[in-house]
C-alpha positions in Angstrom: 31.9 -61.7 34.4 30.0 -63.5 37.2 27.0 -65.6 36.1 24.9 -66.9 39.0 22.0 -68.0 36.9 20.8 -67.8 33.3 20.4 -64.2 32.0 16.8 -65.0 31.2 16.1 -65.8 34.9 17.5 -62.6 36.2 15.9 -59.1 36.3 13.0 -58.1 38.5 9.3 -58.5 38.8 8.3 -55.0 38.0 4.5 -54.2 38.0 3.1 -54.1 34.5 0.5 -51.4 34.8 -0.9 -52.1 31.3 -4.1 -50.1 31.7 -4.1 -48.9 28.1 -3.6 -52.4 26.6 -7.2 -52.7 25.7 -7.5 -49.2 24.2 -7.5 -49.0 20.4 -5.1 -46.5 18.9 -6.5 -43.1 18.1 -5.0 -40.8 15.5 -4.0 -37.3 16.6 -5.1 -34.3 14.6 -2.3 -32.7 12.6 -0.3 -30.3 14.8 0.4 -26.7 13.6 4.1 -27.3 13.6 6.6 -30.2 13.9 10.3 -30.2 14.7 12.2 -33.2 13.2 15.7 -33.8 14.4 18.3 -35.2 12.0 19.5 -37.7 14.7 16.8 -40.1 15.6 19.0 -43.2 15.3 22.3 -44.8 16.3 25.0 -43.7 13.9 25.8 -40.7 11.8 23.2 -37.9 11.8 21.2 -37.4 8.6 22.0 -34.3 6.4 19.2 -31.8 5.8 18.3 -31.7 2.1 15.7 -28.9 2.4 15.9 -25.1 3.0 13.8 -22.5 4.7 10.7 -21.8 2.6 10.6 -25.2 0.8 7.2 -26.8 0.3 7.1 -30.4 1.5 4.5 -33.1 1.7 4.1 -36.0 4.1 6.7 -38.5 3.0 9.1 -35.9 1.4 12.7 -36.7 2.2 14.1 -33.9 4.3 17.2 -35.7 5.7 19.6 -37.9 3.8 21.4 -40.7 5.6 24.9 -39.5 6.7 26.5 -42.9 6.0 25.9 -46.6 6.1 25.1 -46.6 9.8 22.5 -43.8 9.5 18.9 -43.4 8.4 16.8 -41.2 6.0 14.3 -38.8 7.6 11.0 -37.7 6.1 8.5 -34.9 6.6 5.7 -36.1 8.8 3.3 -33.4 7.7 2.7 -31.3 4.5 3.5 -27.7 4.7 6.4 -25.2 4.6 9.9 -25.5 6.0 10.0 -22.8 8.7 13.7 -23.2 9.5 16.7 -25.6 9.4 18.0 -25.4 12.9 21.8 -25.9 13.1 22.0 -26.5 16.8 18.9 -28.2 18.2 19.3 -29.5 21.7 17.5 -32.9 22.1 15.8 -34.1 25.2 18.8 -36.2 26.2 21.1 -33.1 26.0 22.8 -33.9 22.7 22.8 -31.4 19.9 22.0 -31.9 16.2 20.4 -30.2 13.2 16.6 -30.2 13.0 14.0 -29.2 10.5 10.9 -27.3 11.6 7.8 -27.5 9.4 4.6 -25.4 9.6 1.7 -27.7 8.7 -0.9 -26.7 6.1 -3.3 -29.1 7.8 -4.0 -31.0 4.5 -1.6 -33.9 5.1 -0.9 -34.3 1.4 1.1 -37.4 0.5 4.3 -37.0 -1.6 3.7 -38.7 -5.0 7.1 -40.4 -4.7 5.6 -42.7 -2.0 5.2 -45.9 -4.0 5.7 -49.5 -3.0 9.3 -50.6 -3.8 10.0 -53.5 -6.1 12.0 -56.1 -4.1 13.4 -59.3 -5.6 16.5 -60.1 -3.5 18.3 -59.3 -0.3 20.0 -56.3 -1.8 16.7 -54.9 -2.9 15.2 -55.5 0.6 18.0 -53.7 2.4 17.7 -50.8 0.0 14.0 -50.6 0.6 14.5 -50.7 4.4 17.1 -47.9 4.1 14.7 -45.9 1.9 12.0 -46.3 4.5 14.1 -44.7 7.2 13.4 -47.7 9.4 15.2 -48.0 12.7 14.7 -50.2 15.8 11.4 -48.9 17.2 11.7 -50.6 20.5 13.9 -47.8 21.8 17.4 -48.4 20.5 17.0 -46.8 17.1 19.6 -48.9 15.3 19.2 -48.7 11.5 17.4 -51.8 10.4 19.2 -52.3 7.1 22.5 -52.5 8.9 21.2 -55.1 11.4 19.9 -57.3 8.6 23.0 -57.1 6.4 24.8 -60.0 8.2 25.1 -63.3 6.4 25.4 -65.4 9.5 21.7 -65.3 10.6 19.6 -68.5 10.8 17.0 -67.2 13.3 14.8 -64.1 13.2 13.4 -63.2 16.7 10.5 -60.7 16.8 10.4 -58.8 20.1 6.9 -58.6 21.3 7.8 -58.7 25.0 7.0 -55.1 25.8 8.2 -55.6 29.4 8.3 -51.9 30.4 5.5 -50.9 32.8 2.7 -48.7 31.3 3.7 -49.1 27.6 1.3 -50.9 25.4 2.1 -49.7 21.9 3.5 -53.0 20.7 0.4 -54.8 22.2 -1.8 -52.6 20.0 0.4 -53.2 17.0 0.0 -57.0 17.4 -3.8 -56.7 17.8 -4.4 -54.1 15.1 -1.7 -54.8 12.5 -1.1 -58.5 12.6 -1.3 -58.7 8.7 1.7 -56.3 8.2 3.6 -58.0 11.0 3.4 -61.3 9.1 4.1 -59.8 5.7 7.2 -58.0 7.2 8.4 -61.3 8.7 7.8 -63.1 5.4 9.8 -60.6 3.4 12.8 -60.7 5.9 12.8 -64.6 5.9 12.4 -64.9 2.2 15.0 -62.3 1.0 17.5 -62.8 3.8 17.4 -66.6 3.6 16.4 -67.1 7.2 14.6 -70.4 7.9 13.3 -69.8 11.4 11.3 -67.0 13.1 10.3 -66.9 16.8 7.8 -64.3 17.9 8.4 -63.7 21.7 5.5 -62.3 23.7 5.3 -62.0 27.4 2.5 -64.1 29.0 0.7 -61.1 30.3 -0.5 -60.5 26.7 -2.6 -63.7 26.2 -4.8 -62.1 23.5 -1.7 -61.4 21.4 -0.3 -64.9 21.9 -3.6 -66.4 20.9 -4.0 -64.2 17.8 -0.5 -64.6 16.4 -0.4 -68.3 17.3 -3.5 -68.9 15.3 -2.2 -66.9 12.3 1.2 -68.6 12.2 0.0 -72.1 12.9 0.3 -73.1 9.2 3.3 -70.9 8.4 6.4 -73.0 8.1 9.3 -71.9 10.3 7.3 -69.3 12.3 6.3 -69.9 15.9 5.2 -67.9 18.9 7.0 -68.3 22.2 5.3 -67.2 25.4 7.8 -65.5 27.6 8.2 -65.2 31.4 6.8 -62.0 32.9 10.1 -60.7 34.1 11.7 -57.4 33.4 13.8 -56.9 31.2 12.6 -59.9 29.2 12.7 -57.8 26.0 16.4 -56.9 26.4 18.1 -58.3 23.2 20.5 -60.7 24.8 17.9 -61.9 27.4 15.4 -62.5 24.6 17.8 -64.5 22.5 18.7 -66.7 25.4 15.0 -67.3 26.4 13.9 -68.0 22.8 16.8 -70.1 21.5 19.1 -71.1 24.5 22.0 -69.4 22.7 24.2 -66.7 24.3 25.6 -63.7 22.5 29.4 -63.9 23.1 30.9 -61.2 25.3 33.7 -61.0 22.7 33.4 -62.1 19.1 36.1 -63.8 17.0 37.0 -60.3 15.6 37.9 -59.2 19.1 35.0 -56.7 19.2 32.0 -57.0 21.5 29.7 -59.7 20.5 26.4 -59.0 18.7 23.3 -61.2 18.0 24.6 -62.1 14.5 27.6 -63.9 16.2 25.2 -66.5 17.5 23.1 -66.7 14.3 20.3 -64.4 15.5 18.8 -61.0 14.6 16.2 -59.3 16.7 13.5 -57.0 15.4 10.9 -55.1 17.4 7.4 -56.2 16.5 6.4 -52.6 15.4 9.6 -52.4 13.3 8.8 -55.5 11.3 5.2 -54.3 10.9 6.4 -50.9 9.7 8.5 -52.8 7.1 5.3 -54.7 6.0 3.4 -51.4 5.7 6.2 -49.8 3.6 6.4 -52.7 1.2 2.7 -52.4 0.7 2.2 -48.6 0.5 5.6 -47.0 -0.1 4.9 -44.6 2.8 8.1 -44.2 4.9 8.3 -44.0 8.6 6.6 -40.7 9.4 4.3 -41.4 12.4 4.6 -43.1 15.8 2.2 -44.7 18.2 2.7 -43.6 21.8 1.3 -44.7 25.1 0.4 -41.6 27.1 -0.1 -42.7 30.7 0.5 -41.9 34.4 -1.5 -40.6 37.3 -1.3 -37.0 36.0 -2.7 -37.3 32.5 -6.4 -36.6 32.0 -7.1 -39.2 29.3 -4.6 -42.1 29.1 -4.5 -43.6 25.7 -2.5 -45.0 22.8 -2.2 -42.3 20.2 -0.6 -42.1 16.8 1.2 -38.8 16.1 3.4 -37.4 13.4 7.1 -37.7 14.2 8.3 -34.3 15.4 5.1 -33.5 17.3 6.0 -31.6 20.5 5.3 -33.2 23.8 3.0 -30.4 24.8 0.8 -30.9 21.8 0.6 -34.7 22.4 -0.4 -34.1 26.0 -3.0 -31.5 25.0 -4.5 -34.1 22.6 -4.8 -36.4 25.6 -6.8 -33.9 27.6 -3.8 -32.2 29.3 -2.9 -32.6 32.9 -5.6 -34.0 35.2 -7.6 -31.3 37.0 -6.3 -30.7 40.5 -3.1 -32.5 39.9 0.4 -30.9 40.0 2.6 -32.3 37.2 5.8 -33.5 38.8 7.7 -35.2 35.9 7.3 -36.3 32.3 9.1 -39.4 31.3 9.9 -40.1 27.6 9.8 -43.9 27.2 9.0 -46.3 30.0 9.6 -45.7 33.7 12.5 -48.2 33.9 14.6 -47.0 31.0 13.1 -43.7 30.0 14.4 -40.3 30.9 12.9 -37.3 32.5 12.2 -34.5 30.1 13.3 -31.0 31.3 10.4 -29.4 29.5 7.5 -30.0 27.1 9.0 -28.4 24.0 10.7 -31.5 22.8 9.6 -33.6 19.7 8.5 -37.2 19.5 11.3 -39.3 17.8 11.1 -42.4 15.7 12.0 -44.6 18.7 9.8 -43.0 21.3 7.1 -45.4 22.6 5.5 -43.4 25.5 5.1 -40.3 27.6 4.5 -41.0 31.2 3.0 -38.1 33.2 3.6 -38.4 36.9 2.2 -36.2 39.7 4.6 -34.6 42.2 3.7 -37.3 44.7 4.4 -40.1 42.3 7.5 -38.5 41.0 9.1 -37.9 44.4 12.5 -39.7 44.7 13.0 -41.4 48.1 16.1 -40.4 50.1 18.7 -43.1 49.5 20.2 -45.0 52.4 23.6 -46.5 52.9 24.5 -49.7 50.9 23.9 -52.7 53.1 25.9 -55.1 50.8 22.9 -57.3 50.3 23.8 -58.2 46.7 20.3 -57.8 45.3 21.7 -55.5 42.6 24.0 -58.3 41.5 21.2 -60.9 41.5 18.9 -58.6 39.5 21.4 -57.6 36.8 20.6 -59.4 33.5 24.2 -59.0 32.4 25.7 -60.6 35.4 27.5 -57.4 36.5 28.4 -56.4 40.0 27.1 -52.8 40.4 28.3 -52.4 44.0 31.9 -53.1 42.9 31.5 -50.9 39.8 30.5 -48.1 42.1 33.6 -48.5 44.1 35.8 -48.6 41.1 34.2 -45.5 39.6 34.5 -43.5 42.8 38.3 -44.2 42.6 38.3 -43.6 38.8 40.0 -47.0 38.5 39.9 -47.7 34.7 41.4 -51.3 35.0 38.9 -52.3 37.7 35.9 -51.0 35.6 37.3 -53.0 32.6 37.6 -56.1 34.7 34.0 -55.6 35.9 32.8 -55.3 32.3 31.0 -52.0 32.9 30.6 -51.5 29.2 28.1 -54.4 29.1 25.6 -52.4 31.2 22.3 -51.9 29.3 20.9 -49.3 31.7 17.8 -51.4 32.3 17.3 -50.1 35.9 16.8 -53.5 37.5 19.6 -52.9 40.0 18.0 -49.6 41.2 14.5 -51.2 41.4 15.8 -54.1 43.4 17.8 -52.0 45.9 16.2 -51.9 49.4 18.2 -48.8 50.2 16.8 -46.9 47.2 20.2 -46.1 45.9 20.6 -44.7 42.4 22.7 -47.6 41.2 21.7 -47.7 37.5 22.3 -44.0 37.1 25.8 -44.3 38.8 26.7 -47.3 36.6 25.7 -45.4 33.5 28.0 -42.6 34.5 30.7 -45.1 35.2 30.2 -46.6 31.7 30.4 -43.2 30.1 33.6 -42.3 31.9 35.1 -45.7 31.1 34.3 -45.5 27.3 35.6 -41.9 27.1 38.8 -42.8 28.9 39.3 -45.9 26.7 38.9 -43.7 23.6 41.4 -41.2 24.9 43.9 -43.9 25.7 43.5 -45.5 22.2 44.1 -42.0 20.6 47.4 -41.7 22.5 48.7 -45.1 21.5 
C-alpha cells in the first residue's frame, strides 16, 4: 500500500455547512406507526420475540440478539404489534425481518427499564448488550463486542463529526455532557483503561471549551482539537491523529488489523453518552437524534425521533418540503458517505444521523469526464489506496491485482470522488470493486 503522507494529513477540505449546530434538539411527537428492522447493526440479525397483536411499551424488547456479534432491539413506542414482517427491504437494498407497531400515543415506559447494577467488566458488557447499544456514528458495530478486548490502554471518543451538514454529535456534546463523562468513567473504570482522548474538530470551539473545562480535573481524560479535514472522524485516521499509532494492515493473527491491535478502542460521542444514560435510567436505545437539513427542507433542525419512524413522518415534522422547491433527492446520513433513499417509506435506524433533502438543482450529478491521470484521488485517499489503478483492475476483473491494491481497505468515504476534477464516480466504482473482490475471495475459499 502506498503511503505518501500520514493518513491524518490526507482526505479533503469539504465544506462543513453546520447551519444547525446552534439549534437545540427538539423532540418529535409520537408517530402513528413505527417499523423497526431486526438488522440495525453489523453482525447477525436479531430474532423477533413478539407476535401480531402483542401489547408493547417503550423499552419492551422485541428483538433478541442473534449471537455474540448482534444487538437487542426494543420497541420505541407503546402500542400494539401490527405485524412481524418476514421480508422487509431496507433502504440499502438488503432484506431482513421487521416489527411494525401502531402507537397508542401514550409512550408508556416498560417497567423492566431499571438501571443495571454494574460492578466489573463482565457486568458492564452485559449492560451494554442489554441496552442494544451499537456504534451510533454510522457503522453500527455492537458496542459490547468492541469493548471485550483486553489489549486496550486508550479510549478515544469520536467527536469529530466531519460530515457536512450533520450536527447531532455537536448537540450531544453541548446538551448531554454529563452523560458523556459518566459513560467515559464507566468504560475506563470497568475495562481498566487508563487514558481517554476526546477528539473534536476545531470547527466546534464551544464543544472544545465545554468538555475541556469539565475534564480539566479528571485524571487520564483530555480533549484533543482535531484538524478540520474530512474524514477526520474515520476510525484509523482518528487513532493516528490522537495517538500517533497506526492500526496494522494485518494483525498477528493474519486477519485484518483492528484498533485493539494498537491498544485503542474508538467510541462515538453519542454512543458513550447513550451508555451513560442507560446506566442512569435503564432505558435502552429507543430514540435517535437526526439533523434534517438541505436546501429543500422547510425547517432545518436537530430532531429526536423514535427509532423506526418513517422518513416521511420525520420530514413532515420538519415542515415538509420547502414551498416552490422540487425535491430531487433524500440522503440518509451525510452527503459524503450517506446513500440516496429510493423513497420516503423507510425507517430511521439506530445508526442514522441525518436526512439531507436536496432540490433537483442541488441533487443534479455532473456529467463525468475522462480521467486525466492527475492523481488527486490517490492524494486524497486516507487509506493510501490508488483508486485509478483499482478501477483498471476491476474493469478487467483481475482478482490478484485488486488484492495487491488492497481494495478491501476502502472505507467508502468519498474523498476520491470529491477530489476528482473530472467528476468521475470513483468512490462508487471502488465500492463495487471491493464487493466483487470480497465475494470472489469467499467463493475461492469455499472451493479450497
